[in-house]
KESE-627387 format. One record per residue (C-alpha): residue number from 1; z, x, y; residue in one letter. Coordinates in steps of 0.02 Angstrom, whole numbers, plus 50000, padded with zeros to 5 digits. Layout:
N
ATOM  resi     up   east  north  resn
ATOM   NUM      Z      X      Y     a
...
END
This chain:
517
ATOM  resi     up   east  north  resn
ATOM     1  50007  50004  49998     x
ATOM     2  49949  50072  50170     x
ATOM     3  50094  50123  50283     x
ATOM     4  50115  50036  50442     x
ATOM     5  50207  50092  50598     x
ATOM     6  50306  50010  50736     x
ATOM     7  50290  50005  50916     x
ATOM     8  50426  50007  51056     x
ATOM     9  50507  49847  51105     x
ATOM    10  50438  49680  51062     x
ATOM    11  50527  49510  51041     x
ATOM    12  50538  49364  50911     x
ATOM    13  50508  49190  51003     x
ATOM    14  50490  49031  50909     x
ATOM    15  50323  49027  50830     x
ATOM    16  50290  48840  50833     x
ATOM    17  50121  48867  50736     x
ATOM    18  50144  48740  50594     x
ATOM    19  50109  48587  50702     x
ATOM    20  49927  48629  50719     x
ATOM    21  49893  48697  50551     x
ATOM    22  49917  48528  50459     x
ATOM    23  49731  48481  50465     x
ATOM    24  49568  48584  50450     x
ATOM    25  49450  48626  50592     x
ATOM    26  49380  48471  50677     x
ATOM    27  49216  48458  50766     x
ATOM    28  49239  48405  50946     x
ATOM    29  49068  48334  50964     x
ATOM    30  48958  48333  51109     x
ATOM    31  49040  48267  51276     x
ATOM    32  48932  48172  51398     x
ATOM    33  48935  48313  51520     x
ATOM    34  48950  48507  51503     x
ATOM    35  49014  48614  51651     x
ATOM    36  48975  48799  51619     x
ATOM    37  49051  48924  51738     x
ATOM    38  48941  49073  51772     x
ATOM    39  49087  49200  51751     x
ATOM    40  49172  49173  51576     x
ATOM    41  49214  49358  51550     x
ATOM    42  49259  49518  51623     x
ATOM    43  49134  49590  51733     x
ATOM    44  48991  49527  51854     x
ATOM    45  48950  49330  51834     x
ATOM    46  48790  49288  51759     x
ATOM    47  48638  49239  51860     x
ATOM    48  48559  49063  51843     x
ATOM    49  48386  49049  51770     x
ATOM    50  48364  48862  51770     x
ATOM    51  48338  48737  51912     x
ATOM    52  48420  48564  51950     x
ATOM    53  48325  48429  51844     x
ATOM    54  48262  48548  51725     x
ATOM    55  48285  48496  51538     x
ATOM    56  48365  48636  51421     x
ATOM    57  48377  48645  51237     x
ATOM    58  48533  48695  51131     x
ATOM    59  48545  48887  51134     x
ATOM    60  48428  48916  51284     x
ATOM    61  48475  49055  51399     x
ATOM    62  48517  48971  51563     x
ATOM    63  48590  49119  51649     x
ATOM    64  48557  49313  51632     x
ATOM    65  48674  49451  51641     x
ATOM    66  48677  49529  51812     x
ATOM    67  48746  49699  51774     x
ATOM    68  48789  49826  51637     x
ATOM    69  48965  49743  51618     x
ATOM    70  48905  49561  51602     x
ATOM    71  48840  49440  51470     x
ATOM    72  48711  49297  51479     x
ATOM    73  48753  49109  51465     x
ATOM    74  48670  48987  51353     x
ATOM    75  48661  48792  51345     x
ATOM    76  48784  48729  51214     x
ATOM    77  48672  48572  51193     x
ATOM    78  48512  48489  51255     x
ATOM    79  48512  48395  51408     x
ATOM    80  48467  48396  51603     x
ATOM    81  48534  48525  51727     x
ATOM    82  48622  48398  51844     x
ATOM    83  48696  48529  51966     x
ATOM    84  48723  48714  52002     x
ATOM    85  48871  48708  52108     x
ATOM    86  49058  48751  52123     x
ATOM    87  49177  48664  52002     x
ATOM    88  49354  48694  51961     x
ATOM    89  49371  48819  51816     x
ATOM    90  49522  48879  51706     x
ATOM    91  49601  49018  51816     x
ATOM    92  49774  49052  51872     x
ATOM    93  49722  49039  52048     x
ATOM    94  49660  48858  52024     x
ATOM    95  49509  48886  52127     x
ATOM    96  49332  48828  52102     x
ATOM    97  49181  48944  52058     x
ATOM    98  48987  48923  52031     x
ATOM    99  48949  48820  51873     x
ATOM   100  48794  48754  51787     x
ATOM   101  48820  48568  51752     x
ATOM   102  48725  48492  51597     x
ATOM   103  48706  48309  51575     x
ATOM   104  48699  48296  51383     x
ATOM   105  48563  48191  51306     x
ATOM   106  48650  48171  51142     x
ATOM   107  48501  48242  51043     x
ATOM   108  48584  48407  51025     x
ATOM   109  48400  48486  51005     x
ATOM   110  48399  48663  50961     x
ATOM   111  48283  48795  51038     x
ATOM   112  48179  48894  50905     x
ATOM   113  48290  49029  50833     x
ATOM   114  48301  49136  50680     x
ATOM   115  48407  49289  50624     x
ATOM   116  48367  49466  50571     x
ATOM   117  48294  49476  50400     x
ATOM   118  48404  49627  50353     x
ATOM   119  48509  49706  50485     x
ATOM   120  48524  49864  50386     x
ATOM   121  48341  49892  50429     x
ATOM   122  48378  49891  50620     x
ATOM   123  48449  50034  50733     x
ATOM   124  48623  50020  50810     x
ATOM   125  48534  49993  50983     x
ATOM   126  48432  49845  50922     x
ATOM   127  48588  49761  50854     x
ATOM   128  48687  49798  51016     x
ATOM   129  48537  49719  51116     x
ATOM   130  48541  49557  51004     x
ATOM   131  48738  49550  51029     x
ATOM   132  48716  49570  51212     x
ATOM   133  48571  49430  51228     x
ATOM   134  48686  49317  51123     x
ATOM   135  48818  49323  51266     x
ATOM   136  48962  49377  51157     x
ATOM   137  49116  49426  51251     x
ATOM   138  49285  49462  51168     x
ATOM   139  49346  49310  51089     x
ATOM   140  49537  49374  51086     x
ATOM   141  49576  49324  51269     x
ATOM   142  49521  49465  51379     x
ATOM   143  49336  49423  51368     x
ATOM   144  49265  49603  51378     x
ATOM   145  49073  49603  51339     x
ATOM   146  49063  49652  51159     x
ATOM   147  48904  49753  51163     x
ATOM   148  48983  49867  51303     x
ATOM   149  49135  49897  51205     x
ATOM   150  49035  49932  51037     x
ATOM   151  48923  50048  51129     x
ATOM   152  49066  50155  51178     x
ATOM   153  49053  50323  51271     x
ATOM   154  48910  50449  51248     x
ATOM   155  48952  50573  51115     x
ATOM   156  49109  50484  51057     x
ATOM   157  49141  50478  50876     x
ATOM   158  49213  50311  50803     x
ATOM   159  49327  50358  50662     x
ATOM   160  49418  50188  50637     x
ATOM   161  49365  50008  50670     x
ATOM   162  49516  49891  50697     x
ATOM   163  49489  49703  50683     x
ATOM   164  49626  49604  50765     x
ATOM   165  49686  49458  50654     x
ATOM   166  49856  49453  50729     x
ATOM   167  49867  49305  50846     x
ATOM   168  50053  49338  50889     x
ATOM   169  50064  49216  51038     x
ATOM   170  50165  49056  50997     x
ATOM   171  50086  48901  50963     x
ATOM   172  49909  48968  50950     x
ATOM   173  49830  48954  50772     x
ATOM   174  49640  48962  50814     x
ATOM   175  49615  49133  50729     x
ATOM   176  49738  49088  50582     x
ATOM   177  49638  48937  50538     x
ATOM   178  49469  49032  50566     x
ATOM   179  49526  49163  50439     x
ATOM   180  49574  49032  50321     x
ATOM   181  49420  48929  50322     x
ATOM   182  49288  49060  50364     x
ATOM   183  49349  49218  50294     x
ATOM   184  49183  49258  50228     x
ATOM   185  49088  49247  50382     x
ATOM   186  49224  49359  50468     x
ATOM   187  49180  49495  50332     x
ATOM   188  49007  49477  50356     x
ATOM   189  49019  49507  50542     x
ATOM   190  49134  49657  50513     x
ATOM   191  49000  49733  50395     x
ATOM   192  48875  49717  50538     x
ATOM   193  48998  49804  50655     x
ATOM   194  49018  49945  50527     x
ATOM   195  48832  49965  50522     x
ATOM   196  48827  49986  50711     x
ATOM   197  48978  50105  50720     x
ATOM   198  48981  50204  50552     x
ATOM   199  49179  50213  50554     x
ATOM   200  49272  50310  50422     x
ATOM   201  49389  50162  50389     x
ATOM   202  49400  49973  50436     x
ATOM   203  49575  49901  50458     x
ATOM   204  49600  49710  50479     x
ATOM   205  49768  49677  50541     x
ATOM   206  49861  49521  50509     x
ATOM   207  50044  49477  50531     x
ATOM   208  50137  49422  50372     x
ATOM   209  50172  49248  50431     x
ATOM   210  49990  49200  50394     x
ATOM   211  50001  49202  50197     x
ATOM   212  49846  49084  50174     x
ATOM   213  49731  49180  50288     x
ATOM   214  49786  49348  50204     x
ATOM   215  49742  49282  50031     x
ATOM   216  49577  49220  50098     x
ATOM   217  49533  49376  50183     x
ATOM   218  49573  49487  50037     x
ATOM   219  49465  49381  49926     x
ATOM   220  49325  49388  50051     x
ATOM   221  49347  49582  50067     x
ATOM   222  49333  49621  49886     x
ATOM   223  49195  49752  49857     x
ATOM   224  49185  49794  50046     x
ATOM   225  49257  49948  50149     x
ATOM   226  49369  49816  50240     x
ATOM   227  49558  49844  50210     x
ATOM   228  49666  49698  50251     x
ATOM   229  49833  49767  50314     x
ATOM   230  49985  49650  50330     x
ATOM   231  50137  49695  50438     x
ATOM   232  50298  49617  50503     x
ATOM   233  50287  49474  50625     x
ATOM   234  50339  49528  50805     x
ATOM   235  50273  49485  50979     x
ATOM   236  50157  49557  51052     x
ATOM   237  50087  49653  50903     x
ATOM   238  49920  49570  50944     x
ATOM   239  49903  49677  51107     x
ATOM   240  49757  49802  51070     x
ATOM   241  49860  49958  51100     x
ATOM   242  50011  49896  50995     x
ATOM   243  49901  49849  50854     x
ATOM   244  49815  50012  50849     x
ATOM   245  49988  50102  50847     x
ATOM   246  50050  49976  50704     x
ATOM   247  49896  50021  50594     x
ATOM   248  49860  50206  50629     x
ATOM   249  50017  50272  50718     x
ATOM   250  49917  50332  50865     x
ATOM   251  49959  50289  51035     x
ATOM   252  49811  50260  51167     x
ATOM   253  49843  50377  51318     x
ATOM   254  49899  50295  51478     x
ATOM   255  49754  50243  51582     x
ATOM   256  49640  50271  51421     x
ATOM   257  49544  50172  51305     x
ATOM   258  49551  50169  51118     x
ATOM   259  49376  50248  51104     x
ATOM   260  49461  50403  51183     x
ATOM   261  49554  50427  51016     x
ATOM   262  49407  50369  50910     x
ATOM   263  49452  50183  50887     x
ATOM   264  49357  50027  50922     x
ATOM   265  49448  49863  50913     x
ATOM   266  49371  49688  50891     x
ATOM   267  49446  49504  50864     x
ATOM   268  49403  49403  50713     x
ATOM   269  49322  49276  50820     x
ATOM   270  49205  49405  50891     x
ATOM   271  49164  49461  50709     x
ATOM   272  49104  49286  50674     x
ATOM   273  49011  49270  50840     x
ATOM   274  48916  49437  50798     x
ATOM   275  48875  49374  50625     x
ATOM   276  48796  49215  50697     x
ATOM   277  48698  49311  50819     x
ATOM   278  48620  49433  50701     x
ATOM   279  48612  49332  50539     x
ATOM   280  48569  49166  50609     x
ATOM   281  48498  49201  50782     x
ATOM   282  48635  49088  50870     x
ATOM   283  48707  49132  51035     x
ATOM   284  48890  49104  51080     x
ATOM   285  48899  48922  51130     x
ATOM   286  49061  48865  51044     x
ATOM   287  49230  48919  50996     x
ATOM   288  49381  48873  50901     x
ATOM   289  49527  48801  51016     x
ATOM   290  49695  48749  50966     x
ATOM   291  49758  48586  51054     x
ATOM   292  49950  48579  51030     x
ATOM   293  50116  48531  51104     x
ATOM   294  50237  48375  51093     x
ATOM   295  50132  48281  51215     x
ATOM   296  49988  48263  51089     x
ATOM   297  50011  48154  50932     x
ATOM   298  49878  48252  50830     x
ATOM   299  49891  48435  50861     x
ATOM   300  49758  48531  50778     x
ATOM   301  49609  48651  50804     x
ATOM   302  49436  48606  50865     x
ATOM   303  49269  48684  50862     x
ATOM   304  49216  48640  51038     x
ATOM   305  49057  48675  51137     x
ATOM   306  49080  48777  51284     x
ATOM   307  49092  48688  51446     x
ATOM   308  49176  48537  51369     x
ATOM   309  49306  48455  51483     x
ATOM   310  49489  48493  51424     x
ATOM   311  49516  48299  51439     x
ATOM   312  49389  48273  51303     x
ATOM   313  49497  48379  51181     x
ATOM   314  49655  48298  51242     x
ATOM   315  49584  48127  51212     x
ATOM   316  49525  48175  51028     x
ATOM   317  49714  48249  51000     x
ATOM   318  49798  48090  51059     x
ATOM   319  49866  48146  51225     x
ATOM   320  50015  48060  51299     x
ATOM   321  50012  48103  51482     x
ATOM   322  50184  48018  51524     x
ATOM   323  50266  48151  51414     x
ATOM   324  50176  48296  51488     x
ATOM   325  50218  48380  51657     x
ATOM   326  50096  48514  51652     x
ATOM   327  49941  48585  51545     x
ATOM   328  49939  48763  51501     x
ATOM   329  49784  48869  51442     x
ATOM   330  49842  48987  51321     x
ATOM   331  50017  49010  51253     x
ATOM   332  50183  48998  51333     x
ATOM   333  50202  49178  51356     x
ATOM   334  50032  49233  51430     x
ATOM   335  49958  49067  51476     x
ATOM   336  49935  48990  51640     x
ATOM   337  49949  48814  51715     x
ATOM   338  49791  48718  51737     x
ATOM   339  49754  48628  51904     x
ATOM   340  49659  48488  51811     x
ATOM   341  49622  48427  51637     x
ATOM   342  49443  48411  51688     x
ATOM   343  49423  48605  51699     x
ATOM   344  49303  48663  51558     x
ATOM   345  49326  48761  51386     x
ATOM   346  49261  48938  51414     x
ATOM   347  49228  49089  51299     x
ATOM   348  49410  49141  51310     x
ATOM   349  49495  48973  51287     x
ATOM   350  49587  48999  51131     x
ATOM   351  49725  48865  51165     x
ATOM   352  49768  48711  51269     x
ATOM   353  49953  48677  51269     x
ATOM   354  50017  48505  51318     x
ATOM   355  50200  48525  51305     x
ATOM   356  50340  48402  51337     x
ATOM   357  50464  48425  51478     x
ATOM   358  50599  48466  51364     x
ATOM   359  50492  48589  51257     x
ATOM   360  50429  48699  51397     x
ATOM   361  50544  48654  51549     x
ATOM   362  50519  48739  51712     x
ATOM   363  50615  48901  51733     x
ATOM   364  50773  48897  51833     x
ATOM   365  50786  48986  52002     x
ATOM   366  50785  49174  51991     x
ATOM   367  50947  49266  52014     x
ATOM   368  50981  49445  52074     x
ATOM   369  50938  49583  51946     x
ATOM   370  51099  49649  51862     x
ATOM   371  51013  49807  51795     x
ATOM   372  51052  49763  51619     x
ATOM   373  50897  49858  51553     x
ATOM   374  50849  49727  51426     x
ATOM   375  50668  49714  51502     x
ATOM   376  50645  49905  51474     x
ATOM   377  50704  49879  51286     x
ATOM   378  50585  49735  51263     x
ATOM   379  50431  49819  51343     x
ATOM   380  50296  49858  51218     x
ATOM   381  50206  49982  51333     x
ATOM   382  50366  50086  51359     x
ATOM   383  50370  50048  51549     x
ATOM   384  50516  50023  51663     x
ATOM   385  50500  49843  51710     x
ATOM   386  50654  49848  51828     x
ATOM   387  50579  49986  51932     x
ATOM   388  50412  49904  51930     x
ATOM   389  50494  49751  52004     x
ATOM   390  50579  49845  52144     x
ATOM   391  50411  49934  52196     x
ATOM   392  50318  49767  52181     x
ATOM   393  50435  49684  52298     x
ATOM   394  50435  49834  52417     x
ATOM   395  50239  49852  52414     x
ATOM   396  50256  50029  52360     x
ATOM   397  50082  50051  52286     x
ATOM   398  50088  50236  52253     x
ATOM   399  50250  50221  52157     x
ATOM   400  50182  50078  52055     x
ATOM   401  50035  50172  52004     x
ATOM   402  50137  50329  51972     x
ATOM   403  50242  50216  51852     x
ATOM   404  50081  50159  51766     x
ATOM   405  50084  49977  51817     x
ATOM   406  49904  49953  51743     x
ATOM   407  49978  50000  51573     x
ATOM   408  50062  49828  51584     x
ATOM   409  49980  49699  51464     x
ATOM   410  50070  49549  51548     x
ATOM   411  50143  49499  51386     x
ATOM   412  50295  49420  51473     x
ATOM   413  50421  49499  51349     x
ATOM   414  50519  49565  51498     x
ATOM   415  50530  49396  51580     x
ATOM   416  50579  49321  51421     x
ATOM   417  50731  49428  51399     x
ATOM   418  50783  49427  51582     x
ATOM   419  50957  49351  51605     x
ATOM   420  50919  49328  51792     x
ATOM   421  50753  49223  51744     x
ATOM   422  50658  49335  51868     x
ATOM   423  50468  49300  51856     x
ATOM   424  50431  49489  51818     x
ATOM   425  50247  49470  51765     x
ATOM   426  50204  49372  51918     x
ATOM   427  50262  49511  52023     x
ATOM   428  50163  49638  51923     x
ATOM   429  50009  49523  51917     x
ATOM   430  50015  49512  52105     x
ATOM   431  50029  49694  52137     x
ATOM   432  49888  49731  52021     x
ATOM   433  49778  49619  52119     x
ATOM   434  49833  49686  52288     x
ATOM   435  49795  49863  52226     x
ATOM   436  49629  49814  52154     x
ATOM   437  49588  49730  52321     x
ATOM   438  49640  49884  52421     x
ATOM   439  49526  49994  52296     x
ATOM   440  49378  49877  52331     x
ATOM   441  49414  49885  52517     x
ATOM   442  49431  50076  52515     x
ATOM   443  49266  50077  52415     x
ATOM   444  49178  49974  52546     x
ATOM   445  49247  50079  52681     x
ATOM   446  49185  50239  52593     x
ATOM   447  49017  50165  52575     x
ATOM   448  49005  50109  52759     x
ATOM   449  49062  50286  52811     x
ATOM   450  48921  50366  52700     x
ATOM   451  48801  50251  52761     x
ATOM   452  48844  50290  52939     x
ATOM   453  48840  50478  52909     x
ATOM   454  48670  50465  52824     x
ATOM   455  48605  50361  52965     x
ATOM   456  48661  50486  53091     x
ATOM   457  48591  50627  52992     x
ATOM   458  48422  50538  52979     x
ATOM   459  48424  50506  53170     x
ATOM   460  48461  50685  53205     x
ATOM   461  48320  50742  53076     x
ATOM   462  48193  50637  53161     x
ATOM   463  48246  50689  53332     x
ATOM   464  48225  50877  53278     x
ATOM   465  48058  50829  53202     x
ATOM   466  47999  50755  53368     x
ATOM   467  48057  50893  53466     x
ATOM   468  47973  51024  53342     x
ATOM   469  47813  50918  53369     x
ATOM   470  47821  50922  53562     x
ATOM   471  47864  51106  53551     x
ATOM   472  47709  51132  53440     x
ATOM   473  47595  51040  53562     x
ATOM   474  47654  51131  53708     x
ATOM   475  47636  51291  53624     x
ATOM   476  47464  51244  53568     x
ATOM   477  47411  51195  53743     x
ATOM   478  47481  51358  53823     x
ATOM   479  47379  51452  53693     x
ATOM   480  47222  51359  53734     x
ATOM   481  47250  51392  53919     x
ATOM   482  47271  51571  53897     x
ATOM   483  47104  51579  53796     x
ATOM   484  47009  51487  53925     x
ATOM   485  47076  51600  54061     x
ATOM   486  47045  51755  53959     x
ATOM   487  46862  51689  53920     x
ATOM   488  46842  51649  54121     x
ATOM   489  46803  51466  54072     x
ATOM   490  46884  51303  54119     x
ATOM   491  47029  51229  54020     x
ATOM   492  46954  51070  53949     x
ATOM   493  47115  50975  53954     x
ATOM   494  47158  51019  54129     x
ATOM   495  46974  50972  54174     x
ATOM   496  46999  50809  54099     x
ATOM   497  47155  50780  54195     x
ATOM   498  47067  50819  54357     x
ATOM   499  46920  50703  54319     x
ATOM   500  47044  50562  54278     x
ATOM   501  47129  50595  54441     x
ATOM   502  46972  50601  54535     x
ATOM   503  46909  50442  54457     x
ATOM   504  47077  50351  54500     x
ATOM   505  47070  50419  54687     x
ATOM   506  46887  50354  54703     x
ATOM   507  46934  50191  54637     x
ATOM   508  47073  50177  54753     x
ATOM   509  46962  50220  54904     x
ATOM   510  46838  50090  54852     x
ATOM   511  46970  49952  54844     x
ATOM   512  47037  50008  55021     x
ATOM   513  46857  49996  55092     x
ATOM   514  46835  49824  55023     x
ATOM   515  46998  49770  55096     x
ATOM   516  46954  49831  55270     x
ATOM   517  46783  49746  55268     x
END
């Protein structure tokens, strides 16, 4: 049995996962309207390719990637493009963003598509382009474009492929039910990833609180290079860096990436999406989403089209709004409150939590920090949350960066153990946003400075060129005058000037004579 390791800190909150595992995955169907945000991933938003009034087919690309770190967007069902406008999106800010709105026609008509005959005959670059064209972003929550992550760094050697089947957040069971019911598709996707990366080992990590999923994966992985590794349940073992440390004993350096130590990590949902794209030619247009909480009568997992309003899922799950004070996208640890149930499902929507007031009460007012140190003991990234809290309150940006603020994965473990109920993660999240904005402002200022200096240099260069041309013309004229004088002749230029003066004087005299007469 493979040896597993541990990571610093971690907690054991109530799991509350059994509620949504009582029934198999249910198809959520096609809603009357789909709202598709152009930004459903980390990186640049996609760029629309369709016009209002245009009919689109299921699987048709409706927005293209607009940069290296970007992915395209596809129509989840057939219908008419009703609008391209700002709509509310699932985001902590509660703000609106550009979306493509499709009125579904109910026919669910596919565009012509087919998969690769044999992916083993394809080069890695070809498969990466197919994955990119399929619009696949990480399905584990972060939403980083899969093709960019798989491409890695030039010259980097990948020794280990880590597949994340941990799903440590309470309430969420989307990956668990996926592993139970579609283990074969997961393994097929992992085999394709192996063909792209050529790793020395493939480790599929699953917490030991998922026995049915473990059995299904072990059966499906028989005869392949995929090793299913189980380990004790602890939150947040599903964090990328934490899972890598559990399975390999290696730590990703501060500010670094897994590829820096020869590792690539992908989610089981991403593996299924890769398999669908390569084997069947299907882009990412749907995902598994958990709908749970005491405010729904039928908590379960749905296979739902991207762009489906959350209200549609709530209705299918038997939502009781009188029992629910707020809706949360994600789990109770890392999720955020939704501004409206009309916001759509996106590529990173793994859970919709509808808790009762008693199930997830509002936190009490924060009290002064008592410096107990429990937050530091719980932090899985080995940070000093208390110090980060004081620096965040004091807007001490340099000290925040010196204390590795950006290594924080915002798991909420520090807030969970804090006896003073201080919303530590909110302080860190706000500080990160401030720092990133300062960096963007600095980059813009630096670009403006460079443009100004380039303009000044261009103006000086053009002036020097004009001055050089004037000097050259003057020198040429002086040289001609000297040659003419030496030859005893008349300077043609000076003669032309004299003739022009004489002609002008004659014209002036004629005009004066006419005026007198």
